[in-house]
C-alpha positions as YAML, in Angstrom:
chain: A
units: angstrom
residues:
- id: 1
  name: MET
  ca: [-24.39, -19.66, 42.56]
- id: 2
  name: THR
  ca: [-23.69, -20.84, 46.11]
- id: 3
  name: ALA
  ca: [-21.84, -19.20, 48.94]
- id: 4
  name: THR
  ca: [-18.76, -21.25, 48.11]
- id: 5
  name: ASP
  ca: [-18.67, -19.69, 44.65]
- id: 6
  name: ALA
  ca: [-17.94, -16.23, 46.10]
- id: 7
  name: LEU
  ca: [-14.29, -15.21, 45.91]
- id: 8
  name: TRP
  ca: [-14.97, -11.80, 47.40]
- id: 9
  name: SER
  ca: [-18.02, -10.06, 48.78]
- id: 10
  name: GLY
  ca: [-18.13, -6.38, 49.62]
- id: 11
  name: PRO
  ca: [-19.30, -5.11, 53.01]
- id: 12
  name: PRO
  ca: [-22.96, -4.34, 53.50]
- id: 13
  name: THR
  ca: [-23.66, -0.66, 53.35]
- id: 14
  name: ASP
  ca: [-24.49, 1.16, 56.57]
- id: 15
  name: VAL
  ca: [-26.20, 4.04, 54.73]
- id: 16
  name: PRO
  ca: [-29.46, 2.70, 53.22]
- id: 17
  name: PHE
  ca: [-30.27, 4.51, 50.03]
- id: 18
  name: ALA
  ca: [-33.97, 4.13, 50.85]
- id: 19
  name: LYS
  ca: [-33.61, 7.02, 53.28]
- id: 20
  name: ARG
  ca: [-32.65, 9.19, 50.36]
- id: 21
  name: GLY
  ca: [-35.47, 8.05, 48.11]
- id: 22
  name: GLY
  ca: [-33.62, 5.17, 46.44]
- id: 23
  name: ASP
  ca: [-33.09, 1.45, 46.84]
- id: 24
  name: ALA
  ca: [-30.41, 0.13, 49.14]
- id: 25
  name: PRO
  ca: [-27.32, -0.94, 47.16]
- id: 26
  name: ARG
  ca: [-26.57, -4.60, 46.61]
- id: 27
  name: ALA
  ca: [-23.31, -5.93, 47.98]
- id: 28
  name: ALA
  ca: [-20.54, -6.14, 45.40]
- id: 29
  name: GLU
  ca: [-19.32, -9.67, 44.72]
- id: 30
  name: VAL
  ca: [-16.78, -11.60, 42.67]
- id: 31
  name: LEU
  ca: [-18.05, -15.12, 41.89]
- id: 32
  name: ARG
  ca: [-16.70, -18.21, 40.14]
- id: 33
  name: ASP
  ca: [-18.54, -18.74, 36.89]
- id: 34
  name: GLY
  ca: [-17.40, -21.98, 35.28]
- id: 35
  name: ASN
  ca: [-13.91, -21.38, 33.93]
- id: 36
  name: GLY
  ca: [-14.20, -17.65, 34.45]
- id: 37
  name: LEU
  ca: [-15.38, -15.06, 36.92]
- id: 38
  name: SER
  ca: [-18.35, -12.75, 37.16]
- id: 39
  name: VAL
  ca: [-19.00, -9.57, 39.07]
- id: 40
  name: HIS
  ca: [-22.36, -8.78, 40.62]
- id: 41
  name: GLY
  ca: [-23.98, -6.11, 42.73]
- id: 42
  name: ASP
  ca: [-23.34, -2.38, 42.94]
- id: 43
  name: TRP
  ca: [-19.69, -1.40, 42.70]
- id: 44
  name: ILE
  ca: [-19.96, 1.93, 44.43]
- id: 45
  name: ARG
  ca: [-18.26, 3.49, 47.44]
- id: 46
  name: PRO
  ca: [-20.37, 1.95, 50.25]
- id: 47
  name: CYS
  ca: [-19.88, -1.54, 48.77]
- id: 48
  name: VAL
  ca: [-16.19, -1.52, 47.83]
- id: 49
  name: ARG
  ca: [-14.71, 0.92, 50.34]
- id: 50
  name: THR
  ca: [-12.69, -1.77, 52.15]
- id: 51
  name: VAL
  ca: [-11.29, -3.72, 49.22]
- id: 52
  name: LEU
  ca: [-8.80, -0.99, 48.36]
- id: 53
  name: MET
  ca: [-7.65, -0.73, 51.99]
- id: 54
  name: ASP
  ca: [-7.52, -4.41, 52.99]
- id: 55
  name: ALA
  ca: [-6.07, -7.50, 51.32]
- id: 56
  name: GLY
  ca: [-7.70, -6.73, 47.99]
- id: 57
  name: PHE
  ca: [-8.73, -9.61, 45.79]
- id: 58
  name: ALA
  ca: [-6.37, -12.21, 47.26]
- id: 59
  name: ASN
  ca: [-8.84, -15.08, 46.81]
- id: 60
  name: ALA
  ca: [-9.39, -14.19, 43.17]
- id: 61
  name: ALA
  ca: [-5.64, -14.05, 42.58]
- id: 62
  name: GLN
  ca: [-5.22, -17.47, 44.22]
- id: 63
  name: TRP
  ca: [-8.00, -18.88, 42.02]
- id: 64
  name: ALA
  ca: [-6.22, -17.50, 38.92]
- id: 65
  name: ASP
  ca: [-2.97, -19.19, 39.95]
- id: 66
  name: GLU
  ca: [-4.71, -22.53, 40.51]
- id: 67
  name: HIS
  ca: [-6.62, -22.39, 37.22]
- id: 68
  name: SER
  ca: [-3.78, -21.33, 34.99]
- id: 69
  name: THR
  ca: [-4.63, -21.99, 31.35]
- id: 70
  name: ASP
  ca: [-3.66, -20.64, 27.97]
- id: 71
  name: ALA
  ca: [-7.09, -19.10, 27.50]
- id: 72
  name: PRO
  ca: [-7.68, -15.60, 28.81]
- id: 73
  name: ILE
  ca: [-9.61, -15.14, 32.02]
- id: 74
  name: LYS
  ca: [-13.02, -13.72, 31.22]
- id: 75
  name: VAL
  ca: [-14.74, -11.53, 33.80]
- id: 76
  name: ASP
  ca: [-18.48, -11.31, 33.06]
- id: 77
  name: ALA
  ca: [-19.90, -7.88, 34.01]
- id: 78
  name: SER
  ca: [-23.49, -8.55, 32.94]
- id: 79
  name: GLY
  ca: [-24.56, -8.71, 36.60]
- id: 80
  name: LEU
  ca: [-22.94, -5.39, 37.44]
- id: 81
  name: GLY
  ca: [-25.33, -2.82, 38.86]
- id: 82
  name: GLN
  ca: [-24.31, 0.72, 39.76]
- id: 83
  name: LEU
  ca: [-20.74, 1.80, 39.12]
- id: 84
  name: ASP
  ca: [-18.80, 4.86, 40.31]
- id: 85
  name: THR
  ca: [-15.15, 5.89, 40.13]
- id: 86
  name: LEU
  ca: [-14.18, 4.03, 43.30]
- id: 87
  name: GLY
  ca: [-15.85, 0.94, 41.90]
- id: 88
  name: CYS
  ca: [-13.85, 1.37, 38.70]
- id: 89
  name: LEU
  ca: [-10.68, 1.49, 40.78]
- id: 90
  name: ALA
  ca: [-11.75, -1.75, 42.47]
- id: 91
  name: LEU
  ca: [-12.38, -3.38, 39.06]
- id: 92
  name: ALA
  ca: [-8.96, -2.19, 37.87]
- id: 93
  name: ASP
  ca: [-7.37, -3.72, 40.97]
- id: 94
  name: LEU
  ca: [-9.22, -6.99, 40.32]
- id: 95
  name: GLU
  ca: [-7.94, -7.03, 36.76]
- id: 96
  name: LYS
  ca: [-4.41, -6.30, 37.98]
- id: 97
  name: GLU
  ca: [-4.53, -9.10, 40.58]
- id: 98
  name: LEU
  ca: [-5.72, -11.62, 37.98]
- id: 99
  name: ALA
  ca: [-3.11, -10.50, 35.42]
- id: 100
  name: ALA
  ca: [-0.37, -11.10, 38.01]
- id: 101
  name: SER
  ca: [-0.76, -14.84, 37.33]
- id: 102
  name: GLY
  ca: [0.58, -14.30, 33.82]
- id: 103
  name: GLN
  ca: [-2.74, -14.73, 32.05]
- id: 104
  name: SER
  ca: [-4.58, -12.13, 30.03]
- id: 105
  name: VAL
  ca: [-7.85, -10.77, 31.39]
- id: 106
  name: GLU
  ca: [-10.95, -9.75, 29.46]
- id: 107
  name: LEU
  ca: [-13.82, -7.75, 30.96]
- id: 108
  name: VAL
  ca: [-16.91, -8.67, 28.92]
- id: 109
  name: ASN
  ca: [-20.58, -7.71, 28.82]
- id: 110
  name: LEU
  ca: [-19.91, -4.24, 30.25]
- id: 111
  name: SER
  ca: [-22.32, -1.61, 28.98]
- id: 112
  name: ALA
  ca: [-20.93, 1.19, 26.83]
- id: 113
  name: ASP
  ca: [-21.45, 4.02, 29.34]
- id: 114
  name: LYS
  ca: [-19.84, 2.05, 32.16]
- id: 115
  name: ARG
  ca: [-16.96, 0.96, 29.93]
- id: 116
  name: ASP
  ca: [-16.22, 4.58, 29.02]
- id: 117
  name: LEU
  ca: [-15.99, 5.51, 32.71]
- id: 118
  name: TYR
  ca: [-13.97, 2.38, 33.49]
- id: 119
  name: GLU
  ca: [-11.43, 3.04, 30.74]
- id: 120
  name: VAL
  ca: [-10.89, 6.62, 31.89]
- id: 121
  name: VAL
  ca: [-10.37, 5.57, 35.50]
- id: 122
  name: ARG
  ca: [-8.18, 2.56, 34.62]
- id: 123
  name: GLU
  ca: [-5.77, 4.78, 32.68]
- id: 124
  name: ARG
  ca: [-5.17, 6.72, 35.88]
- id: 125
  name: ALA
  ca: [-5.40, 3.85, 38.33]
- id: 126
  name: ASP
  ca: [-1.62, 3.59, 38.66]
- id: 127
  name: VAL
  ca: [-1.16, 7.31, 39.30]
- id: 128
  name: ARG
  ca: [-0.06, 7.58, 42.90]
- id: 129
  name: ARG
  ca: [0.92, 10.47, 45.09]
- id: 130
  name: PRO
  ca: [4.61, 11.22, 44.61]
- id: 131
  name: ASP
  ca: [6.99, 10.31, 47.37]
- id: 132
  name: SER
  ca: [7.83, 12.98, 49.90]
- id: 133
  name: PRO
  ca: [10.90, 14.92, 48.80]
- id: 134
  name: ARG
  ca: [14.07, 14.09, 50.66]
- id: 135
  name: PHE
  ca: [16.75, 16.58, 51.45]
- id: 136
  name: GLY
  ca: [20.00, 16.04, 49.66]
- id: 137
  name: LEU
  ca: [22.94, 18.00, 48.40]
- id: 138
  name: ASP
  ca: [21.93, 17.53, 44.77]
- id: 139
  name: ALA
  ca: [18.40, 18.81, 45.50]
- id: 140
  name: ALA
  ca: [19.81, 21.83, 47.37]
- id: 141
  name: VAL
  ca: [22.19, 22.67, 44.53]
- id: 142
  name: ALA
  ca: [19.40, 22.25, 41.97]
- id: 143
  name: ALA
  ca: [17.06, 24.51, 43.97]
- id: 144
  name: PHE
  ca: [19.81, 27.10, 44.30]
- id: 145
  name: GLY
  ca: [20.46, 26.96, 40.56]
- id: 146
  name: ARG
  ca: [16.78, 27.37, 39.77]
- id: 147
  name: GLY
  ca: [16.62, 30.34, 42.13]
- id: 148
  name: VAL
  ca: [19.62, 31.99, 40.47]
- id: 149
  name: ALA
  ca: [18.16, 31.42, 37.01]
- id: 150
  name: ALA
  ca: [14.77, 32.83, 38.09]
- id: 151
  name: THR
  ca: [16.46, 35.87, 39.63]
- id: 152
  name: TRP
  ca: [18.43, 36.47, 36.44]
- id: 153
  name: ASP
  ca: [15.24, 36.20, 34.38]
- id: 154
  name: ASP
  ca: [13.54, 38.71, 36.68]
- id: 155
  name: MET
  ca: [16.43, 41.14, 36.35]
- id: 156
  name: LEU
  ca: [16.36, 40.85, 32.56]
- id: 157
  name: GLY
  ca: [12.60, 41.33, 32.60]
- id: 158
  name: VAL
  ca: [12.80, 44.49, 34.71]
- id: 159
  name: VAL
  ca: [15.60, 45.91, 32.57]
- id: 160
  name: GLY
  ca: [13.62, 45.09, 29.43]
- id: 161
  name: MET
  ca: [10.49, 46.74, 30.82]
- id: 162
  name: LEU
  ca: [12.53, 49.80, 31.82]
- id: 163
  name: GLY
  ca: [13.98, 49.99, 28.32]
- id: 164
  name: LEU
  ca: [10.51, 49.82, 26.75]
- id: 165
  name: VAL
  ca: [9.26, 52.58, 29.05]
- id: 166
  name: LEU
  ca: [12.24, 54.86, 28.36]
- id: 167
  name: SER
  ca: [11.89, 54.23, 24.61]
- id: 168
  name: SER
  ca: [8.20, 55.08, 24.72]
- id: 169
  name: VAL
  ca: [8.83, 58.22, 26.78]
- id: 170
  name: GLY
  ca: [11.53, 59.31, 24.32]
- id: 171
  name: GLN
  ca: [9.18, 58.85, 21.38]
- id: 172
  name: THR
  ca: [6.53, 60.79, 23.28]
- id: 173
  name: LEU
  ca: [8.92, 63.70, 23.78]
- id: 174
  name: ILE
  ca: [9.53, 63.75, 20.02]
- id: 175
  name: ASN
  ca: [5.83, 63.33, 19.21]
- id: 176
  name: PRO
  ca: [3.76, 64.76, 22.11]
- id: 177
  name: SER
  ca: [0.51, 63.57, 20.52]
- id: 178
  name: ARG
  ca: [1.39, 60.06, 21.73]
- id: 179
  name: TRP
  ca: [1.03, 61.19, 25.36]
- id: 180
  name: ARG
  ca: [-2.15, 59.85, 26.99]
- id: 181
  name: PHE
  ca: [-2.83, 62.65, 29.44]
- id: 182
  name: ASN
  ca: [-6.23, 61.38, 30.61]
- id: 183
  name: ALA
  ca: [-4.79, 57.96, 31.48]
- id: 184
  name: PHE
  ca: [-1.89, 59.63, 33.30]
- id: 185
  name: VAL
  ca: [-4.24, 61.76, 35.42]
- id: 186
  name: THR
  ca: [-6.40, 58.73, 36.20]
- id: 187
  name: GLN
  ca: [-3.43, 56.73, 37.39]
- id: 188
  name: LEU
  ca: [-2.14, 59.71, 39.38]
- id: 189
  name: ASP
  ca: [-5.50, 59.89, 41.13]
- id: 190
  name: LYS
  ca: [-5.49, 56.15, 41.91]
- id: 191
  name: SER
  ca: [-1.84, 56.08, 42.99]
- id: 192
  name: ALA
  ca: [-1.62, 59.34, 44.95]
- id: 193
  name: PHE
  ca: [-4.84, 61.00, 46.03]
- id: 194
  name: ARG
  ca: [-6.72, 57.82, 46.97]
- id: 195
  name: ALA
  ca: [-3.72, 56.60, 48.96]
- id: 196
  name: VAL
  ca: [-3.44, 59.74, 51.09]
- id: 197
  name: PRO
  ca: [-5.77, 58.64, 53.96]
- id: 198
  name: ILE
  ca: [-4.00, 55.34, 54.63]
- id: 199
  name: ILE
  ca: [-0.57, 56.96, 54.26]
- id: 200
  name: LEU
  ca: [-1.53, 59.67, 56.77]
- id: 201
  name: LEU
  ca: [-2.87, 57.18, 59.29]
- id: 202
  name: ILE
  ca: [0.02, 54.72, 59.13]
- id: 203
  name: GLN
  ca: [2.76, 57.35, 59.16]
- id: 204
  name: PHE
  ca: [1.13, 59.26, 62.01]
- id: 205
  name: VAL
  ca: [1.01, 56.11, 64.13]
- id: 206
  name: ILE
  ca: [4.57, 55.05, 63.22]
- id: 207
  name: GLY
  ca: [5.93, 58.53, 63.98]
- id: 208
  name: GLY
  ca: [4.28, 58.42, 67.40]
- id: 209
  name: ILE
  ca: [5.65, 54.94, 68.15]
- id: 210
  name: VAL
  ca: [9.20, 55.87, 67.14]
- id: 211
  name: ALA
  ca: [9.05, 59.04, 69.24]
- id: 212
  name: GLN
  ca: [7.76, 57.22, 72.33]
- id: 213
  name: GLN
  ca: [10.28, 54.40, 72.13]
- id: 214
  name: SER
  ca: [13.17, 56.79, 71.49]
- id: 215
  name: ALA
  ca: [12.18, 59.06, 74.37]
- id: 216
  name: TYR
  ca: [11.87, 56.07, 76.69]
- id: 217
  name: GLN
  ca: [15.41, 54.92, 75.92]
- id: 218
  name: LEU
  ca: [17.06, 58.36, 75.97]
- id: 219
  name: ARG
  ca: [15.40, 59.22, 79.26]
- id: 220
  name: PHE
  ca: [17.90, 56.98, 81.07]
- id: 221
  name: PHE
  ca: [20.75, 59.16, 79.79]
- id: 222
  name: GLY
  ca: [19.10, 62.51, 80.43]
- id: 223
  name: ALA
  ca: [19.02, 63.18, 76.68]
- id: 224
  name: GLU
  ca: [15.31, 63.04, 76.09]
- id: 225
  name: ILE
  ca: [15.38, 66.32, 74.20]
- id: 226
  name: PHE
  ca: [17.50, 64.69, 71.47]
- id: 227
  name: THR
  ca: [14.50, 62.54, 70.59]
- id: 228
  name: VAL
  ca: [13.41, 65.41, 68.35]
- id: 229
  name: ASN
  ca: [16.64, 65.18, 66.35]
- id: 230
  name: LEU
  ca: [16.35, 61.40, 66.07]
- id: 231
  name: VAL
  ca: [12.73, 61.40, 64.95]
- id: 232
  name: ALA
  ca: [13.15, 64.25, 62.46]
- id: 233
  name: ILE
  ca: [16.24, 62.85, 60.76]
- id: 234
  name: LEU
  ca: [14.96, 59.26, 60.75]
- id: 235
  name: VAL
  ca: [11.61, 60.25, 59.26]
- id: 236
  name: LEU
  ca: [12.96, 62.62, 56.62]
- id: 237
  name: ARG
  ca: [15.90, 60.48, 55.45]
- id: 238
  name: GLU
  ca: [14.59, 56.94, 55.70]
- id: 239
  name: MET
  ca: [11.28, 56.10, 57.27]
- id: 240
  name: GLY
  ca: [8.96, 58.41, 55.35]
- id: 241
  name: VAL
  ca: [9.97, 57.32, 51.86]
- id: 242
  name: LEU
  ca: [10.61, 53.67, 52.79]
- id: 243
  name: ILE
  ca: [7.26, 53.02, 54.48]
- id: 244
  name: SER
  ca: [5.43, 54.93, 51.75]
- id: 245
  name: ALA
  ca: [7.15, 52.92, 49.02]
- id: 246
  name: ILE
  ca: [6.35, 49.63, 50.75]
- id: 247
  name: MET
  ca: [2.70, 50.60, 51.11]
- id: 248
  name: VAL
  ca: [2.55, 51.71, 47.48]
- id: 249
  name: ALA
  ca: [4.11, 48.40, 46.43]
- id: 250
  name: GLY
  ca: [1.42, 46.47, 48.29]
- id: 251
  name: ARG
  ca: [-1.46, 48.72, 47.30]
- id: 252
  name: THR
  ca: [-0.73, 50.11, 43.83]
- id: 253
  name: GLY
  ca: [1.78, 47.56, 42.55]
- id: 254
  name: SER
  ca: [-0.59, 44.68, 43.18]
- id: 255
  name: ALA
  ca: [-3.39, 46.60, 41.45]
- id: 256
  name: TYR
  ca: [-1.22, 47.17, 38.36]
- id: 257
  name: THR
  ca: [-0.38, 43.48, 38.14]
- id: 258
  name: ALA
  ca: [-3.99, 42.43, 38.63]
- id: 259
  name: GLU
  ca: [-5.31, 44.89, 36.04]
- id: 260
  name: ILE
  ca: [-2.82, 43.97, 33.33]
- id: 261
  name: GLY
  ca: [-3.06, 40.28, 34.21]
- id: 262
  name: ALA
  ca: [-6.84, 40.31, 33.91]
- id: 263
  name: MET
  ca: [-6.52, 41.95, 30.51]
- id: 264
  name: ARG
  ca: [-4.08, 39.22, 29.50]
- id: 265
  name: MET
  ca: [-6.53, 36.55, 30.60]
- id: 266
  name: ARG
  ca: [-9.32, 38.12, 28.54]
- id: 267
  name: GLU
  ca: [-6.92, 38.56, 25.59]
- id: 268
  name: GLU
  ca: [-7.47, 42.31, 25.58]
- id: 269
  name: VAL
  ca: [-3.72, 42.90, 25.27]
- id: 270
  name: ASP
  ca: [-3.64, 40.82, 22.09]
- id: 271
  name: ALA
  ca: [-6.65, 42.74, 20.81]
- id: 272
  name: MET
  ca: [-4.73, 46.01, 21.32]
- id: 273
  name: ARG
  ca: [-1.88, 44.73, 19.19]
- id: 274
  name: VAL
  ca: [-4.32, 43.61, 16.50]
- id: 275
  name: ILE
  ca: [-5.82, 47.10, 16.16]
- id: 276
  name: GLY
  ca: [-2.38, 48.70, 16.11]
- id: 277
  name: LEU
  ca: [-2.04, 49.95, 19.70]
- id: 278
  name: ASP
  ca: [1.16, 49.44, 21.67]
- id: 279
  name: PRO
  ca: [0.30, 47.97, 25.11]
- id: 280
  name: VAL
  ca: [3.35, 49.69, 26.59]
- id: 281
  name: ASP
  ca: [2.09, 53.10, 25.49]
- id: 282
  name: VAL
  ca: [-1.49, 52.41, 26.59]
- id: 283
  name: LEU
  ca: [-1.04, 50.39, 29.78]
- id: 284
  name: VAL
  ca: [2.49, 50.74, 31.12]
- id: 285
  name: VAL
  ca: [3.71, 54.30, 30.58]
- id: 286
  name: PRO
  ca: [0.70, 56.10, 32.15]
- id: 287
  name: ARG
  ca: [0.87, 53.84, 35.19]
- id: 288
  name: ILE
  ca: [4.59, 54.14, 35.76]
- id: 289
  name: MET
  ca: [4.68, 57.89, 35.13]
- id: 290
  name: GLY
  ca: [1.74, 58.37, 37.47]
- id: 291
  name: LEU
  ca: [3.56, 56.38, 40.12]
- id: 292
  name: VAL
  ca: [6.82, 58.31, 39.60]
- id: 293
  name: VAL
  ca: [4.98, 61.59, 40.21]
- id: 294
  name: ALA
  ca: [2.79, 60.21, 43.02]
- id: 295
  name: LEU
  ca: [5.42, 58.68, 45.31]
- id: 296
  name: PRO
  ca: [7.39, 61.92, 45.97]
- id: 297
  name: LEU
  ca: [4.11, 63.67, 46.77]
- id: 298
  name: LEU
  ca: [3.10, 60.84, 49.09]
- id: 299
  name: THR
  ca: [6.54, 61.01, 50.70]
- id: 300
  name: ILE
  ca: [6.07, 64.70, 51.55]
- id: 301
  name: ILE
  ca: [2.65, 63.95, 53.05]
- id: 302
  name: ALA
  ca: [4.06, 60.95, 54.93]
- id: 303
  name: ASN
  ca: [6.90, 63.03, 56.38]
- id: 304
  name: ALA
  ca: [4.47, 65.65, 57.64]
- id: 305
  name: ALA
  ca: [2.18, 63.01, 59.19]
- id: 306
  name: ALA
  ca: [5.03, 61.17, 60.90]
- id: 307
  name: LEU
  ca: [6.52, 64.40, 62.30]
- id: 308
  name: LEU
  ca: [3.09, 65.46, 63.55]
- id: 309
  name: GLY
  ca: [2.63, 62.11, 65.25]
- id: 310
  name: GLY
  ca: [6.07, 62.34, 66.83]
- id: 311
  name: MET
  ca: [5.49, 65.91, 67.98]
- id: 312
  name: LEU
  ca: [2.16, 65.16, 69.65]
- id: 313
  name: THR
  ca: [3.52, 62.01, 71.26]
- id: 314
  name: LEU
  ca: [6.51, 63.85, 72.75]
- id: 315
  name: TRP
  ca: [4.21, 66.61, 73.97]
- id: 316
  name: ALA
  ca: [2.02, 64.10, 75.79]
- id: 317
  name: TYR
  ca: [4.74, 61.63, 76.87]
- id: 318
  name: SER
  ca: [7.79, 63.83, 77.58]
- id: 319
  name: GLY
  ca: [6.37, 67.29, 77.96]
- id: 320
  name: ILE
  ca: [8.26, 68.65, 74.93]
- id: 321
  name: SER
  ca: [6.00, 71.35, 73.55]
- id: 322
  name: PRO
  ca: [5.38, 71.79, 69.81]
- id: 323
  name: VAL
  ca: [7.28, 75.10, 69.90]
- id: 324
  name: VAL
  ca: [10.38, 73.39, 71.32]
- id: 325
  name: PHE
  ca: [9.96, 70.49, 68.88]
- id: 326
  name: ILE
  ca: [9.84, 72.79, 65.84]
- id: 327
  name: ASP
  ca: [12.76, 74.86, 67.15]
- id: 328
  name: ARG
  ca: [14.95, 71.78, 67.72]
- id: 329
  name: MET
  ca: [13.97, 70.34, 64.34]
- id: 330
  name: HIS
  ca: [14.85, 73.64, 62.66]
- id: 331
  name: ASP
  ca: [18.35, 73.47, 64.19]
- id: 332
  name: SER
  ca: [19.00, 69.78, 63.39]
- id: 333
  name: VAL
  ca: [17.43, 69.28, 59.96]
- id: 334
  name: LEU
  ca: [19.27, 70.46, 56.85]
- id: 335
  name: VAL
  ca: [17.98, 70.77, 53.33]
- id: 336
  name: GLU
  ca: [20.10, 67.75, 52.41]
- id: 337
  name: THR
  ca: [18.20, 65.70, 54.97]
- id: 338
  name: VAL
  ca: [14.90, 66.39, 53.21]
- id: 339
  name: MET
  ca: [16.33, 65.90, 49.73]
- id: 340
  name: VAL
  ca: [17.80, 62.49, 50.56]
- id: 341
  name: GLY
  ca: [14.32, 61.07, 51.08]
- id: 342
  name: LEU
  ca: [12.80, 62.80, 48.08]
- id: 343
  name: ILE
  ca: [15.59, 61.74, 45.69]
- id: 344
  name: LYS
  ca: [14.91, 58.08, 46.46]
- id: 345
  name: ALA
  ca: [11.18, 58.27, 45.75]
- id: 346
  name: PRO
  ca: [11.17, 58.39, 41.90]
- id: 347
  name: PHE
  ca: [13.66, 55.53, 41.63]
- id: 348
  name: MET
  ca: [11.63, 53.38, 44.01]
- id: 349
  name: ALA
  ca: [8.46, 54.22, 42.09]
- id: 350
  name: LEU
  ca: [10.14, 53.27, 38.81]
- id: 351
  name: ALA
  ca: [11.22, 49.90, 40.26]
- id: 352
  name: ILE
  ca: [7.74, 49.19, 41.66]
- id: 353
  name: GLY
  ca: [6.02, 50.09, 38.40]
- id: 354
  name: CYS
  ca: [8.36, 48.06, 36.19]
- id: 355
  name: ILE
  ca: [8.11, 44.96, 38.39]
- id: 356
  name: ALA
  ca: [4.34, 45.21, 38.70]
- id: 357
  name: CYS
  ca: [3.77, 45.64, 34.96]
- id: 358
  name: MET
  ca: [6.28, 42.90, 34.10]
- id: 359
  name: GLU
  ca: [4.48, 40.41, 36.35]
- id: 360
  name: GLY
  ca: [1.14, 41.47, 34.87]
- id: 361
  name: PHE
  ca: [2.30, 40.61, 31.35]
- id: 362
  name: ARG
  ca: [3.52, 37.23, 32.63]
- id: 363
  name: VAL
  ca: [0.02, 36.14, 33.69]
- id: 364
  name: SER
  ca: [-1.23, 33.14, 31.74]
- id: 365
  name: GLY
  ca: [-4.84, 32.06, 31.24]
- id: 366
  name: SER
  ca: [-5.70, 30.87, 34.78]
- id: 367
  name: THR
  ca: [-6.77, 32.64, 37.94]
- id: 368
  name: GLU
  ca: [-4.10, 30.68, 39.81]
- id: 369
  name: SER
  ca: [-1.47, 32.31, 37.64]
- id: 370
  name: LEU
  ca: [-2.99, 35.72, 38.35]
- id: 371
  name: GLY
  ca: [-2.84, 35.21, 42.10]
- id: 372
  name: ARG
  ca: [0.71, 33.89, 41.90]
- id: 373
  name: ARG
  ca: [1.89, 36.84, 39.82]
- id: 374
  name: VAL
  ca: [0.21, 39.40, 42.09]
- id: 375
  name: THR
  ca: [1.93, 37.86, 45.09]
- id: 376
  name: ALA
  ca: [5.27, 37.79, 43.27]
- id: 377
  name: ALA
  ca: [4.89, 41.43, 42.23]
- id: 378
  name: VAL
  ca: [4.33, 42.60, 45.81]
- id: 379
  name: VAL
  ca: [7.19, 40.54, 47.25]
- id: 380
  name: LYS
  ca: [9.66, 41.50, 44.53]
- id: 381
  name: SER
  ca: [8.68, 45.17, 44.70]
- id: 382
  name: ILE
  ca: [9.19, 45.34, 48.46]
- id: 383
  name: PHE
  ca: [12.54, 43.57, 48.10]
- id: 384
  name: ALA
  ca: [13.62, 45.98, 45.36]
- id: 385
  name: VAL
  ca: [12.58, 48.99, 47.47]
- id: 386
  name: ILE
  ca: [14.64, 47.81, 50.44]
- id: 387
  name: VAL
  ca: [17.66, 47.06, 48.25]
- id: 388
  name: LEU
  ca: [17.44, 50.48, 46.61]
- id: 389
  name: ASP
  ca: [17.19, 52.14, 50.01]
- id: 390
  name: GLY
  ca: [20.35, 50.34, 51.12]
- id: 391
  name: VAL
  ca: [22.19, 51.32, 47.94]
- id: 392
  name: PHE
  ca: [21.23, 54.97, 48.38]
- id: 393
  name: ALA
  ca: [22.22, 54.87, 52.05]
- id: 394
  name: ILE
  ca: [25.69, 53.60, 51.16]
- id: 395
  name: TYR
  ca: [26.07, 56.15, 48.38]
- id: 396
  name: PHE
  ca: [24.99, 59.16, 50.48]
- id: 397
  name: ALA
  ca: [27.26, 58.06, 53.32]
- id: 398
  name: SER
  ca: [30.22, 57.76, 50.94]
- id: 399
  name: VAL
  ca: [29.70, 61.31, 49.59]
- id: 400
  name: ASN
  ca: [28.91, 62.76, 53.06]
- id: 401
  name: TYR
  ca: [25.50, 63.97, 51.94]
...
């Protein structure tokens, strides 16, 4: 072969393989070989890295147009050295360029192992990155429709999970031997007692911040003493239960989804059904019942921590002593104020538990699915908690409670 026989020659590599204990690769080439073509050299990344970015095999395509015959174009691969996936893509592009002339192309004398790799890569050679999505009215309507359908599915799933839980609890009341007391106590410990430190810390800080900001604003009106009323009512009616429920949704709800989802991935849930155990009785009811009991207790602790933080902050910032704070709170806070926050807690806990368990049972066999479901459980639980809080606020205002 002479230099004029070369229709394409790959760039020389700038990374000698000898430095890594191997021979330097030979430049990849496409040569004229009688009435056909032949490929030589090492078709690996250093040797073919420009052919896929530049003009490709334009000279080979021109040669195919000029030598148009009825016989197929044979590409002899007996001189092919090393071959990697990028080299296979280059060979597939060469075959495509030659086939554009209307003639069939045959790659011959390719060893079995290299042909297996080449066939796998060639099947995916035309797979390209999808075009960037463009905004349009049809896409917006379709996305809105998918969102509505997904929301409806979630609502049905939560209602279905709630129905299963209520059915299981009803059967337990009829047959108390079904009750798994040890599992209930374990979940109560995980949901309530182990969450006390973080609840105390966060609520103490939030109570202090609310008290300081309220006192700062009311100071301009000479009504700084009414900060006690504001902090007490806000904490007992709204902030204590709402912040506690949000923290439980992020802490306990995500744990429920992860635990049940991991059991789904390991097929432990299916194994329970095989041996005659109901996963709802074993996994769901103890968790949800533990959460329903835990959240009101955490709300009481959160209220006390937030009020303590507000009291100490006002003592240091506004000079309102703890005695005055307690006296003002005693005059402004009614029993109804305390009960409003406590009534919300079991309903919020029920929503968090149902959503978390539902998402756990939706986990498929991949870790990606587990992460996606845990994230969805936290987001949906927080959204449900806020919506429930708004519904209760409207209801209590309408009945003057």
